[in-house]
C-alpha positions, 0 to 999 in steps of 0.5 A, a space after each residue: 723757621 723751617 728748621 724750627 718746624 721740622 724739630 719739632 717732629 710734627 708735620 706743618 706747613 709753612 706759607 711764605 709771604 715776601 710778596 714775590 719780591 724775591 722771586 720765591 718760586 726760585 728757591 723755596 720749594 725747599 724751605 715752605 710748601 707754598 709762597 705769595 707770588 704777588 702783592 696783596 689782592 683786593 675785591 675788585 675785577 682789576 686786582 684779580 686779574 692782574 694778580 691771575 695774569 702774575 701768577 700764570 706764566 709760573 706754573 712750572 714752579 708749583 707742585 705737590 708740596 711746593 705751590 704758588 699761592 696768588 693770595 687770598 679767596 675774595 668771593 663773596 666779599 661785595 666788590 665784585 659780580 657773582 659772574 666775576 666770583 665764578 671766574 676767580 674761583 674757577 682760574 685758582 682752581 685750574 691754577 692749583 693755588 691755595 683756596 683760603 676763604 677769604 670772606 665772614 661766612 656767617 653772613 655769606 650768601 647761599 650764592 656765595 657758598 654755591 661758588 664755595 661749595 662746588 666740589 667738581 670745581 674744588 677737586 680740579 684744584 685738588 687733584 693728586 698730580 698737583 700740576 698748575 694749569 698752563 695758558 694754551 691762548 689767549 687772544 683780545 681778553 680770550 683766554 685757555 688754560 688747561 690743566 693735566 688731571 691724574 686721571 688723564 683728563 684736562 680740566 679747561 678754562 675759558 676765561 673771558 677778561 672782556 667786558 662784552 661776550 666773546 667766543 672762546 675755543 680750542 681743541 681736545 688735542 690742542 690742550 694734550 689729548 689723544 685723537 679719539 672719535 669722539 670725547 667726554 665734556 663735562 661742565 662744571 659749573 652746570 654739572 652736566 655731561 656732554 659729547 665733543 666731537 673735539 671742539 670746546 668752545 662757547 660764548 662767554 659771558 663778559 667777565 666770565 668763565 666757563 670751566 669744562 673737564 675733558 676726556 678722551 673715553 669710550 662713554 661719550 656717546 651715552 651723553 648728549 652732544 654739547 652745544 654753543 650757545 649765545 648772542 651774536 652781533 649788537 646787544 644795545 637799545 635805546 629806549 622805545 625802540 626796536 632793535 635787532 639781536 642774533 643768536 646761534 645755537 652750534 652742534 659741538 657734539 659728535 652726534 646729531 641734536 635733533 628737535 632743537 627748539 631756542 627761546 628768547 625771554 626778556 625783562 617784564 614789560 620788554 617786548 621780545 619777538 622772533 624774526 626768523 625760525 625758532 626750531 630746526 629738526 636737525 642739527 648735525 655737526 658743526 651746524 647751527 641754527 641762527 635766529 633773529 630776534 625784535 626787542 623793544 625795552 618800554 620807553 622810559 626804561 631807565 639806562 642800565 643793564 638788563 638780563 634776557 634768558 636764551 634758552 635751547 632745548 634738544 634731544 640726543 639721538 637716543 632721545 634723551 632730552 638736554 637744555 642749554 641755558 644763558 643770559 644775555 645782557 643788553 644795555 639800554 642807552 642813549 646816543 652819544 652827544 654830537 660834537 665834543 665832549 668830556 669822558 668824564 660828562 658822559 655815562 659809561 657802560 661799566 668801569 672796573 678798577 684795580 683799587 677803589 672805583 674809577 673817579 670823575 674829574 679827579 684822581 684815584 685816591 684810595 679805596 673809598 669813592 670821593 676821595 681823590 684829588 685834583 688830577 695832577 701829572 707832572 706839576 700840571 693840573 687838570 680840571 677833567 679827566 679820569 682817575 683811574 687805577 690798574 688794572 682798569 676798563 672804563 667802556 663807553 658806547 658810541 653807537 658808530 657815531 664817533 671819530 676820535 678820542 685825545 687825553 694826556 695820560 700818565 701818573 698822576 703826582 699823589 704817588 710819589 714812586 714805584 707807579 708804572 702804567 700803560 694806557 690802551 684804547 680800544 674799538 670794538 675789541 680792537 686796539 687802536 691806540 697805546 702808550 707803552 709804559 709810563 712812569 711816575 717820573 714822567 710827565 703826560 703823554 699825549 694820545 690819540 685814537 681813531 674810534 672811527 664806526 665803533 660801537 663801544 669803545 674801552 679804555 684800559 689801562 695795565 699795571 706795566 707788567 709788574 703788579 699794581 702796586 701804586 699805579 695811579 693812571 690818570 686820563 687827564 682832559 679825556 674828550 671824545 668827538 662824535 
């Protein structure tokens, strides 16, 4: 096919797809211009993250005229949130992946166009140096991926895989920039420029990505200092009861932030009052303004997630006014029931799945909700449990009142071959139990996790490192004791 295309005398791109099964990154550079590195993507967070993790280690094989292709964009198809779609678009761009729009543009929303038409993010993907970003660090679901640019700057993605906000940080020198008194930092989603003393950090929302471009240039002083803004600690509230939320504003710049003030506003009917100072006349480099807030959701508020708006305003030494804003998501929850309960009978905070939705008391089935079968592992049928498909995570609020999670776990019998999964239990961001890789021909494995004192637990199913094909994972007879 390559020879036939070359014989036409016209420039034609050859896109190779054998789903990465024969490691085309090792041999296809002389055959075509791009090659699929994974199985097909689906419009879900789990699928996108699984493919991202398979494509990231292949950075050395990408370059001008020979590209790793982690499949098309799902932005706008409805299976993910706008925050997750921004992460999708950001990470595909920092990986120098082909940006192939996979949604019907006749029906695309303004939010979808706002993502697909971000020229500063597209410029990262289309940079003529053609380097794919590499992993600088990855710990606890927080990823730093940096891409060298033709002008000597670095595009840096702070990617939060987890279901909770977390601080993700690196430095200018850690991503390969030279030592300098300060740097210019450009936020590619907020379209604002700041100065930084060298720290690049943010409190990144759950499933979110902060994408910046950092350069060692002499123009840094013209910009206001960068700040890190976000919540600290718990973000849960019971209806009619007052809970406490903490926030911080930290100066990351070389210059001092002056006349700093912070505000927090909740949904209509909510009460939000500051319990500590919200202003400071000056915030030098590395110093923080920490504020405690008393937040009350009205009695009768339906359980679920609610967005509060956190804003900080300040001035540069030259008097230039700057603002930073972020969304703080609070969950209105019920306390966990006393005693033993089946997890499939309890409400979860969030659930993500690599293929279709997470199912209660049935297997995963296919992509439609409710299409699963009785949970069956190694010929044993279970009446209760969760049917998932890697990459999957299910979060529960446990309110520091629970002690133990138990389950029989394994690949569901509805998948005849190829399934390889690993089960993990996390308590407040710390892994407390795991199985290692389980395969289709293995019986159910007992799993017990000590979750004493945890506010949130997370049930995770990974793909065993070989992609998500056939990875139907069951949490059979899953119980929690509180």
